N, C-alpha and C positions, 0 to 999 in steps of 0.2 A: 504494500500500500504506500503510494507516494502522495503526499499532501503538498501542493505547491502554491495554492492561493488562499486568501483570507476566507473565501466562501467555503472551501473544502475544510479548513481548520474549524470554522464555525459549525459546520455540519457534524463534525466528529466530536464536538463539545470541548475543544481545546481551550485552555486558559493561557493568557499572555502576561508575562512578567518582563519588566524592563529594569535595567540597572545602568547608572551612569558609569562610563568607562574612562572618565577623565582622571588622569594620573596626577602626580604632584607637581607637574610642570612640563612645559615644552621648551626644550633647550635650556637657555639661560633664564627664562622667565619662570619663576617658581610661584606656586600658589597652594592653598590648602586642598587636600584631596577631597573630592565630592563623594558622598556615600548615598546619594539619592537612589531609591528603588521604589517600584510601585507595581501594582497589578492593573492593567488596562482593561476597560470594558470592551469585550469583543463586539457586542451589538453596536455600540457607538462607532467603533473603528470600522466596522463593516459598512455602516451608513456613510461614513466620511470618505473612505477610500474605494469602496465598491467591492463586490464579490470576486472579481477577477484580478485584484491587486496581488502581485507576486510576493510571497513571504520573504524571498531573498532580498527584496528592496526595502523592506520595512525599516530596518535599522538606520538607513541613510535618510529616511524621511522624518525621523523623530529628533527632538532636542530636549535637553535637560532643563526643567523649569527653575532649578536652583542655581546652576552655574552657567547656563546658556550654551554649553558645549553640545556638539552634535555627535559625540562618540557614545552611542547607546548600545548596550548588549541586549539582544532580544532572546527570550527563552520561552518556549512553549511547553506546557505540561498537559497531559490528558486529564479531563475532568473525571471524577470518580462515578458520576451519574451516567445515565443513558445518553447515547448520541441524540442530537436534535433531529427534528423532522426535516426531511429534505426541503431545501429552499427552492422556490420557483424562480426561474430566471426572469428579470425585469424586461427582457427583450422578446419574450414569447407573447404573442397577441392571441 
């Protein structure tokens, strides 16, 4: 089973966790290490990005609200409940 899009992850009931990957500095510029992490709502993310949005591009489209860096680590975990009902494509008439 290969899951490649947000819609497929949503159908399988996956949960999405993000963590800031900003280190202690870039080159000579040092700053305090950011420890922000959160669980994102898959329903809202699906409405914002669309069901065909590739999971591989999700990390580059997010930014940390605490330190404003764009280095986010995206982690998916399967939900312990049942998979969701199959989603109907918005393009079907």
